[in-house]
LOGU-336128 format. One record per residue: residue number from 1; chain; x, y, z negated of N, C-alpha, C in turn. Coordinates in Angstrom, 3 decimals. Each point is the difference from the previous one (the first is absolute). Layout:
% LOGU-336128
@k NUM c A nxx X nyy Y nzz Z caxx X cayy Y cazz Z cxx X cyy Y czz Z
...
END
This chain:
% LOGU-336128
@k 1 c A nxx 9.335 nyy 16.570 nzz -9.241 caxx 0.211 cayy -1.394 cazz 0.361 cxx -1.086 cyy -0.416 czz 0.988
@k 2 c A nxx 0.387 nyy -0.699 nzz 1.031 caxx -0.965 cayy -0.440 cazz 0.991 cxx -0.171 cyy -1.516 czz -0.057
@k 3 c A nxx -1.085 nyy -0.472 nzz 0.585 caxx -0.331 cayy -1.421 cazz -0.010 cxx -0.122 cyy -0.482 czz 1.446
@k 4 c A nxx 1.042 nyy -0.643 nzz 0.553 caxx -0.024 cayy -0.395 cazz 1.407 cxx -1.080 cyy -1.023 czz 0.345
@k 5 c A nxx -0.352 nyy -0.889 nzz -0.924 caxx -1.045 cayy -0.990 cazz 0.277 cxx -1.352 cyy 0.689 czz 0.116
@k 6 c A nxx -0.277 nyy 0.933 nzz -0.898 caxx -1.261 cayy 0.742 cazz 0.068 cxx -0.068 cyy 0.828 czz 1.281
@k 7 c A nxx 1.129 nyy 0.586 nzz 0.403 caxx 0.039 cayy 0.767 cazz 1.247 cxx -0.344 cyy -0.892 czz 1.187
@k 8 c A nxx 0.525 nyy -1.224 nzz 0.009 caxx -0.290 cayy -0.940 cazz 1.083 cxx -1.477 cyy -0.359 czz 0.038
@k 9 c A nxx -0.576 nyy -0.303 nzz -1.154 caxx -1.406 cayy -0.398 cazz -0.067 cxx -0.928 cyy 1.127 czz 0.443
@k 10 c A nxx 0.290 nyy 1.221 nzz -0.442 caxx -0.827 cayy 1.142 cazz 0.376 cxx 0.147 cyy 0.302 czz 1.486
@k 11 c A nxx 1.197 nyy -0.208 nzz 0.557 caxx 0.194 cayy 0.186 cazz 1.443 cxx -0.864 cyy -0.974 czz 0.791
@k 12 c A nxx -0.082 nyy -1.252 nzz -0.454 caxx -0.842 cayy -1.004 cazz 0.662 cxx -1.467 cyy 0.406 czz -0.093
@k 13 c A nxx -0.427 nyy 0.397 nzz -1.183 caxx -1.398 cayy 0.391 cazz -0.213 cxx -0.361 cyy 1.225 czz 0.838
@k 14 c A nxx 0.855 nyy 1.021 nzz -0.022 caxx -0.280 cayy 1.229 cazz 0.738 cxx 0.013 cyy -0.221 czz 1.509
@k 15 c A nxx 0.915 nyy -0.840 nzz 0.497 caxx 0.049 cayy -0.287 cazz 1.432 cxx -1.283 cyy -0.705 czz 0.438
@k 16 c A nxx -0.492 nyy -0.906 nzz -0.817 caxx -1.258 cayy -0.684 cazz 0.309 cxx -1.175 cyy 0.944 czz 0.008
@k 17 c A nxx -0.060 nyy 0.888 nzz -0.989 caxx -1.097 cayy 0.968 cazz -0.079 cxx 0.042 cyy 0.997 czz 1.152
@k 18 c A nxx 1.200 nyy 0.297 nzz 0.508 caxx 0.153 cayy 0.928 cazz 1.118 cxx -0.203 cyy -0.692 czz 1.346
@k 19 c A nxx -0.161 nyy -1.329 nzz 0.005 caxx -0.222 cayy -0.739 cazz 1.233 cxx 1.269 cyy -0.282 czz 0.783
@k 20 c A nxx 1.150 nyy 0.128 nzz -0.638 caxx 1.272 cayy -0.261 cazz 0.689 cxx 0.262 cyy -1.501 czz 0.046
@k 21 c A nxx 0.794 nyy -0.423 nzz 0.970 caxx 0.271 cayy -1.430 cazz 0.157 cxx 1.222 cyy -0.455 czz -0.804
@k 22 c A nxx 0.908 nyy 0.933 nzz -0.328 caxx 1.192 cayy -0.367 cazz -0.764 cxx 0.326 cyy 1.050 czz -1.054
@k 23 c A nxx 0.760 nyy -0.433 nzz -0.991 caxx 0.554 cayy 0.889 cazz -1.019 cxx 1.491 cyy -0.297 czz -0.072
@k 24 c A nxx 0.828 nyy 1.022 nzz -0.069 caxx 1.449 cayy -0.178 cazz -0.063 cxx 0.496 cyy 0.509 czz -1.345
@k 25 c A nxx 0.723 nyy -0.873 nzz -0.728 caxx 0.540 cayy 0.348 cazz -1.319 cxx 1.486 cyy -0.341 czz -0.032
@k 26 c A nxx 0.778 nyy 0.642 nzz -0.865 caxx 1.414 cayy -0.361 cazz -0.137 cxx 0.144 cyy -1.461 czz -0.428
@k 27 c A nxx 1.013 nyy -0.668 nzz 0.496 caxx 0.192 cayy -1.434 cazz -0.247 cxx 0.671 cyy -0.278 czz -1.340
@k 28 c A nxx -0.465 nyy -1.046 nzz -0.663 caxx 0.697 cayy -0.614 cazz -1.128 cxx -0.411 cyy -1.467 czz -0.023
@k 29 c A nxx 0.810 nyy -0.841 nzz -0.622 caxx -0.312 cayy -1.431 cazz -0.045 cxx -1.280 cyy -0.262 czz -0.783
@k 30 c A nxx -0.223 nyy 0.779 nzz -1.062 caxx -1.208 cayy -0.172 cazz -0.806 cxx -1.247 cyy 0.335 czz 0.827
@k 31 c A nxx 0.052 nyy 1.091 nzz 0.758 caxx -1.132 cayy 0.369 cazz 0.848 cxx -0.256 cyy -1.055 czz 1.062
@k 32 c A nxx 1.082 nyy -0.599 nzz 0.521 caxx -0.159 cayy -1.045 cazz 1.014 cxx -0.675 cyy -1.235 czz -0.595
@k 33 c A nxx 0.374 nyy -0.397 nzz -1.209 caxx -0.639 cayy -1.164 cazz -0.622 cxx -1.456 cyy 0.294 czz -0.337
@k 34 c A nxx -0.309 nyy 1.226 nzz -0.388 caxx -1.392 cayy 0.391 cazz -0.242 cxx -0.778 cyy -0.053 czz 1.313
@k 35 c A nxx 0.610 nyy 0.472 nzz 1.089 caxx -0.646 cayy -0.043 cazz 1.315 cxx -0.284 cyy -1.439 czz 0.426
@k 36 c A nxx 0.903 nyy -0.923 nzz -0.308 caxx -0.222 cayy -1.411 cazz 0.323 cxx -1.234 cyy -0.522 czz -0.724
@k 37 c A nxx -0.122 nyy 0.304 nzz -1.293 caxx -1.152 cayy -0.447 cazz -0.789 cxx -1.294 cyy 0.617 czz 0.541
@k 38 c A nxx 0.022 nyy 1.288 nzz 0.321 caxx -1.197 cayy 0.653 cazz 0.541 cxx -0.372 cyy -0.570 czz 1.364
@k 39 c A nxx 0.996 nyy -0.325 nzz 0.824 caxx -0.250 cayy -0.589 cazz 1.317 cxx -0.617 cyy -1.392 czz -0.138
@k 40 c A nxx 0.526 nyy -0.815 nzz -0.902 caxx -0.502 cayy -1.362 cazz -0.200 cxx -1.445 cyy -0.004 czz -0.483
@k 41 c A nxx -0.421 nyy 1.071 nzz -0.693 caxx -1.350 cayy 0.074 cazz -0.527 cxx -0.923 cyy 0.878 czz 0.839
@k 42 c A nxx 0.466 nyy 0.457 nzz 1.153 caxx -0.858 cayy 0.703 cazz 0.947 cxx -0.228 cyy 1.473 czz -0.269
@k 43 c A nxx 0.758 nyy 0.602 nzz -0.895 caxx -0.191 cayy 1.419 cazz -0.289 cxx 0.724 cyy 0.896 czz 1.000
@k 44 c A nxx 1.022 nyy -0.527 nzz 0.671 caxx 0.650 cayy 0.735 cazz 1.085 cxx 0.073 cyy -0.922 czz 1.212
@k 45 c A nxx 0.051 nyy 0.589 nzz 1.187 caxx 0.000 cayy -0.789 cazz 1.234 cxx 1.396 cyy -0.491 czz 0.360
@k 46 c A nxx 1.032 nyy 0.797 nzz -0.273 caxx 1.361 cayy -0.380 cazz 0.348 cxx 0.986 cyy 0.849 czz -0.794
@k 47 c A nxx 1.260 nyy -0.403 nzz 0.057 caxx 1.079 cayy 0.791 cazz -0.597 cxx 1.270 cyy -0.292 czz 0.781
@k 48 c A nxx 0.850 nyy 1.012 nzz 0.107 caxx 1.253 cayy -0.173 cazz 0.721 cxx 1.044 cyy 0.959 czz -0.550
@k 49 c A nxx 1.235 nyy -0.502 nzz -0.131 caxx 1.117 cayy 0.828 cazz -0.433 cxx 0.584 cyy 0.667 czz 1.243
@k 50 c A nxx 0.132 nyy 1.312 nzz -0.051 caxx 0.534 cayy 0.764 cazz 1.126 cxx 1.246 cyy 0.741 czz -0.441
@k 51 c A nxx 0.888 nyy 0.299 nzz 0.951 caxx 1.188 cayy 0.793 cazz -0.278 cxx 1.187 cyy -0.856 czz -0.389
@k 52 c A nxx 1.145 nyy 0.676 nzz -0.131 caxx 1.249 cayy -0.677 cazz -0.338 cxx 0.752 cyy 0.770 czz -1.076
@k 53 c A nxx 0.870 nyy -0.716 nzz -0.676 caxx 0.903 cayy 0.554 cazz -1.010 cxx -0.718 cyy 0.866 czz -1.035
@k 54 c A nxx 0.191 nyy 1.312 nzz 0.034 caxx -0.504 cayy 0.875 cazz -1.054 cxx -1.484 cyy 0.322 czz 0.167
@k 55 c A nxx -0.427 nyy 0.279 nzz 1.220 caxx -1.372 cayy 0.445 cazz 0.237 cxx -0.863 cyy -1.194 czz 0.403
@k 56 c A nxx -0.560 nyy -0.693 nzz -1.002 caxx -0.889 cayy -1.122 cazz 0.259 cxx -1.400 cyy 0.372 czz -0.456
@k 57 c A nxx -0.991 nyy -0.422 nzz 0.773 caxx -1.389 cayy 0.236 cazz -0.373 cxx -0.779 cyy -1.301 czz 0.099
@k 58 c A nxx -1.142 nyy -0.019 nzz -0.630 caxx -0.909 cayy -1.132 cazz 0.046 cxx -1.265 cyy 0.488 czz 0.688
@k 59 c A nxx -0.294 nyy -0.578 nzz 1.156 caxx -1.191 cayy 0.384 cazz 0.751 cxx -1.101 cyy -1.005 czz -0.329
@k 60 c A nxx -1.107 nyy 0.510 nzz -0.527 caxx -1.084 cayy -0.854 cazz -0.482 cxx -1.221 cyy 0.208 czz 0.877
@k 61 c A nxx -0.515 nyy -1.088 nzz 0.576 caxx -1.220 cayy 0.054 cazz 0.807 cxx -1.218 cyy -0.050 czz -0.903
@k 62 c A nxx -0.921 nyy 0.911 nzz 0.207 caxx -1.186 cayy 0.110 cazz -0.850 cxx -1.065 cyy -0.981 czz 0.478
@k 63 c A nxx -0.595 nyy -0.761 nzz -0.915 caxx -1.065 cayy -0.952 cazz 0.333 cxx -1.355 cyy 0.676 czz -0.157
@k 64 c A nxx -0.902 nyy -0.293 nzz 0.920 caxx -1.339 cayy 0.575 cazz -0.028 cxx -1.048 cyy -1.102 czz 0.023
@k 65 c A nxx -1.127 nyy 0.229 nzz -0.683 caxx -1.197 cayy -0.842 cazz 0.089 cxx -0.992 cyy 0.789 czz 0.840
@k 66 c A nxx -0.026 nyy -0.258 nzz 1.295 caxx -0.815 cayy 0.830 cazz 0.881 cxx 0.661 cyy 1.357 czz 0.116
@k 67 c A nxx -0.710 nyy 1.043 nzz -0.466 caxx 0.585 cayy 1.343 cazz 0.014 cxx 0.544 cyy 0.422 czz -1.360
@k 68 c A nxx -0.354 nyy -0.754 nzz -1.040 caxx 0.426 cayy 0.351 cazz -1.356 cxx 1.363 cyy -0.624 czz -0.305
@k 69 c A nxx 0.883 nyy 0.744 nzz -0.673 caxx 1.300 cayy -0.577 cazz -0.358 cxx -0.166 cyy -1.105 czz -1.044
@k 70 c A nxx 0.873 nyy -1.002 nzz 0.051 caxx -0.057 cayy -1.127 cazz -0.942 cxx 0.358 cyy 0.444 czz -1.416
@k 71 c A nxx 0.911 nyy 0.964 nzz -0.136 caxx 0.384 cayy 0.512 cazz -1.314 cxx -0.939 cyy 1.148 czz -0.359
@k 72 c A nxx -0.885 nyy -0.250 nzz -0.963 caxx -0.944 cayy 1.023 cazz -0.448 cxx 0.641 cyy 0.870 czz -1.073
@k 73 c A nxx 0.686 nyy -0.650 nzz -0.950 caxx 0.613 cayy 0.744 cazz -1.096 cxx 1.154 cyy -0.808 czz -0.592
@k 74 c A nxx 0.893 nyy 0.696 nzz -0.673 caxx 1.110 cayy -0.625 cazz -0.710 cxx 0.105 cyy 0.639 czz -1.380
@k 75 c A nxx 0.465 nyy -0.779 nzz -0.958 caxx 0.214 cayy 0.517 cazz -1.353 cxx 1.328 cyy -0.539 czz -0.506
@k 76 c A nxx 0.903 nyy 0.878 nzz -0.317 caxx 1.317 cayy -0.379 cazz -0.517 cxx -0.181 cyy -0.394 czz -1.458
@k 77 c A nxx 0.401 nyy -1.213 nzz -0.371 caxx -0.133 cayy -0.484 cazz -1.377 cxx 1.246 cyy 0.351 czz -0.794
@k 78 c A nxx 1.154 nyy -0.477 nzz 0.445 caxx 1.260 cayy 0.260 cazz -0.680 cxx 0.684 cyy 1.179 czz 0.674
@k 79 c A nxx 0.319 nyy 1.001 nzz -0.772 caxx 0.615 cayy 1.217 cazz 0.527 cxx 1.429 cyy 0.110 czz -0.532
@k 80 c A nxx 0.825 nyy 0.855 nzz 0.600 caxx 1.353 cayy 0.173 cazz -0.533 cxx 0.002 cyy 0.485 czz -1.451
@k 81 c A nxx -1.024 nyy 0.754 nzz -0.384 caxx -0.055 cayy 0.515 cazz -1.367 cxx -0.594 cyy -1.000 czz -0.986
@k 82 c A nxx -0.774 nyy -0.968 nzz 0.505 caxx -0.620 cayy -0.993 cazz -0.882 cxx -0.117 cyy -1.329 czz 0.735
@k 83 c A nxx 0.867 nyy -0.924 nzz -0.344 caxx -0.021 cayy -1.317 cazz 0.617 cxx -1.063 cyy -0.862 czz -0.670
@k 84 c A nxx -0.707 nyy -0.806 nzz 0.799 caxx -1.038 cayy -0.883 cazz -0.517 cxx 0.357 cyy -1.434 czz 0.379
@k 85 c A nxx 0.154 nyy -0.841 nzz -0.996 caxx 0.336 cayy -1.399 cazz 0.219 cxx -1.165 cyy -0.864 czz -0.428
@k 86 c A nxx -0.275 nyy -1.049 nzz 0.770 caxx -1.102 cayy -0.909 cazz -0.287 cxx 0.507 cyy -1.433 czz -0.090
@k 87 c A nxx -0.571 nyy -0.765 nzz -0.940 caxx 0.247 cayy -1.433 cazz -0.053 cxx -0.931 cyy -0.663 czz 1.013
@k 88 c A nxx 0.272 nyy -1.241 nzz 0.327 caxx -0.787 cayy -0.710 cazz 1.010 cxx -1.478 cyy -0.061 czz -0.378
@k 89 c A nxx -0.303 nyy -0.206 nzz -1.278 caxx -1.407 cayy -0.101 cazz -0.409 cxx -0.684 cyy 1.358 czz -0.145
@k 90 c A nxx 0.731 nyy 1.096 nzz 0.124 caxx -0.595 cayy 1.339 cazz -0.071 cxx -0.367 cyy 0.557 czz 1.374
@k 91 c A nxx 0.346 nyy -0.708 nzz 1.068 caxx -0.264 cayy 0.470 cazz 1.355 cxx -1.466 cyy -0.233 czz 0.343
@k 92 c A nxx -0.700 nyy 1.066 nzz 0.347 caxx -1.431 cayy -0.052 cazz 0.302 cxx -0.242 cyy 0.300 czz 1.475
@k 93 c A nxx -1.227 nyy -0.283 nzz 0.450 caxx -0.411 cayy 0.312 cazz 1.369 cxx -0.157 cyy 1.505 czz 0.175
@k 94 c A nxx 0.200 nyy 0.474 nzz 1.228 caxx -0.197 cayy 1.408 cazz 0.332 cxx -1.255 cyy 0.100 czz 0.858
@k 95 c A nxx -0.956 nyy 0.808 nzz -0.422 caxx -1.260 cayy 0.199 cazz 0.727 cxx -0.682 cyy -1.335 czz 0.303
@k 96 c A nxx -0.084 nyy -0.864 nzz -1.010 caxx -0.635 cayy -1.322 cazz 0.115 cxx 0.571 cyy -0.844 czz 1.132
@k 97 c A nxx 1.300 nyy 0.073 nzz 0.214 caxx 0.663 cayy -0.793 cazz 1.017 cxx 0.108 cyy 0.686 czz 1.350
@k 98 c A nxx -0.651 nyy 1.136 nzz 0.165 caxx 0.078 cayy 0.735 cazz 1.271 cxx 1.344 cyy 0.710 czz 0.135
@k 99 c A nxx 0.557 nyy 0.436 nzz -1.115 caxx 1.270 cayy 0.711 cazz -0.001 cxx 1.162 cyy -0.927 czz -0.288
@k 100 c A nxx 1.154 nyy 0.622 nzz -0.201 caxx 1.238 cayy -0.755 cazz -0.169 cxx 0.874 cyy 0.699 czz -1.032
@k 101 c A nxx 0.580 nyy -0.776 nzz -0.908 caxx 0.997 cayy 0.504 cazz -0.934 cxx 1.351 cyy -0.489 czz 0.491
@k 102 c A nxx 0.937 nyy 0.910 nzz 0.197 caxx 1.348 cayy -0.374 cazz 0.426 cxx 0.907 cyy 0.103 czz -1.212
@k 103 c A nxx 0.740 nyy -1.079 nzz -0.258 caxx 0.797 cayy -0.098 cazz -1.216 cxx 1.424 cyy -0.428 czz 0.363
@k 104 c A nxx 0.977 nyy 0.606 nzz -0.657 caxx 1.408 cayy -0.342 cazz 0.205 cxx 0.414 cyy -0.985 czz -1.086
@k 105 c A nxx 0.342 nyy -1.213 nzz 0.401 caxx 0.334 cayy -1.067 cazz -0.939 cxx 1.446 cyy -0.426 czz 0.187
@k 106 c A nxx 0.522 nyy -0.828 nzz -0.891 caxx 1.346 cayy -0.548 cazz 0.213 cxx 0.099 cyy -0.856 czz 1.264
@k 107 c A nxx -1.136 nyy -0.482 nzz 0.507 caxx -0.029 cayy -0.797 cazz 1.228 cxx -0.268 cyy 0.858 czz 1.230
@k 108 c A nxx -0.004 nyy 1.320 nzz -0.152 caxx -0.220 cayy 0.905 cazz 1.121 cxx -1.320 cyy 0.741 czz -0.121
@k 109 c A nxx -0.266 nyy 0.853 nzz 0.978 caxx -1.242 cayy 0.767 cazz 0.023 cxx -1.099 cyy -0.904 czz 0.541
@k 110 c A nxx -1.122 nyy -0.076 nzz -0.720 caxx -1.121 cayy -0.847 cazz 0.410 cxx -1.310 cyy 0.580 czz -0.489
@k 111 c A nxx -1.087 nyy -0.596 nzz 0.441 caxx -1.322 cayy 0.451 cazz -0.436 cxx -0.262 cyy -0.508 czz -1.415
@k 112 c A nxx -0.990 nyy 0.589 nzz -0.636 caxx -0.362 cayy -0.423 cazz -1.344 cxx -0.468 cyy -1.441 czz -0.037
@k 113 c A nxx -0.745 nyy -0.431 nzz 1.024 caxx -0.495 cayy -1.376 cazz 0.056 cxx 1.150 cyy -0.996 czz 0.134
@k 114 c A nxx 0.988 nyy 0.333 nzz 0.834 caxx 1.169 cayy -0.874 cazz 0.166 cxx 0.802 cyy -0.089 czz -1.291
@k 115 c A nxx 0.149 nyy 1.139 nzz -0.685 caxx 0.759 cayy 0.022 cazz -1.255 cxx -0.717 cyy -0.816 czz -1.073
@k 116 c A nxx -1.317 nyy 0.119 nzz -0.051 caxx -0.771 cayy -0.761 cazz -0.985 cxx 0.098 cyy -1.499 czz 0.285
@k 117 c A nxx -0.049 nyy -0.362 nzz 1.283 caxx 0.111 cayy -1.404 cazz 0.388 cxx 1.372 cyy -0.563 czz -0.332
@k 118 c A nxx 1.048 nyy 0.813 nzz 0.187 caxx 1.368 cayy -0.422 cazz -0.301 cxx 0.336 cyy 0.135 czz -1.488
@k 119 c A nxx -0.958 nyy 0.488 nzz -0.800 caxx 0.181 cayy 0.196 cazz -1.443 cxx 1.216 cyy 0.862 czz -0.300
@k 120 c A nxx 0.088 nyy 1.158 nzz 0.716 caxx 1.102 cayy 0.926 cazz -0.211 cxx -0.561 cyy 1.412 czz -0.114
@k 121 c A nxx 0.523 nyy 0.767 nzz -0.917 caxx -0.413 cayy 1.378 cazz -0.188 cxx 1.030 cyy 0.944 czz 0.588
@k 122 c A nxx -0.230 nyy 1.298 nzz -0.182 caxx 0.951 cayy 0.979 cazz 0.505 cxx -0.568 cyy 1.405 czz -0.070
@k 123 c A nxx 0.609 nyy 0.893 nzz 0.762 caxx -0.413 cayy 1.387 cazz 0.011 cxx -1.118 cyy 0.199 czz 1.011
@k 124 c A nxx -1.149 nyy 0.464 nzz -0.457 caxx -1.143 cayy 0.273 cazz 0.880 cxx 0.284 cyy 1.292 czz 0.760
@k 125 c A nxx 0.194 nyy -0.090 nzz 1.306 caxx 0.364 cayy 1.178 cazz 0.785 cxx -1.201 cyy 0.853 czz 0.334
@k 126 c A nxx -1.007 nyy -0.579 nzz 0.688 caxx -1.159 cayy 0.793 cazz 0.408 cxx -1.180 cyy -0.901 czz 0.337
@k 127 c A nxx -1.183 nyy 0.636 nzz 0.050 caxx -1.220 cayy -0.656 cazz 0.456 cxx -0.384 cyy 0.638 czz 1.316
@k 128 c A nxx -0.508 nyy -0.800 nzz 0.924 caxx -0.424 cayy 0.509 cazz 1.297 cxx -1.315 cyy -0.665 czz 0.370
@k 129 c A nxx -0.921 nyy 0.796 nzz 0.565 caxx -1.281 cayy -0.542 cazz 0.453 cxx -0.523 cyy 0.797 czz 1.154
END
């Protein structure tokens, strides 16, 4: 069994570490919504859907702080083999606010801070810093 979200995150991390400007991953709506959240929080520089019909890809622009990539590390919280759900009051800061928790809620994919503010829980997808 494979994990497409983890594959996307590792592709972003590896492209940044290799000094590449973009990472290309297979397209899905979930990956696109995750890319929107990462873009809004400055972890990626851009994202674009490429291709038509069957062969669609998501091209992700890597963000850099000087020469260092913005994405230092990622940690998958909820996996296909073990789902992790959090209530709104169980959502904590990642790396003392430096990192980001991405959570899938009934109101859509959002950051942990947004979910806590909206008083909604959901499936904790991953942490990124």
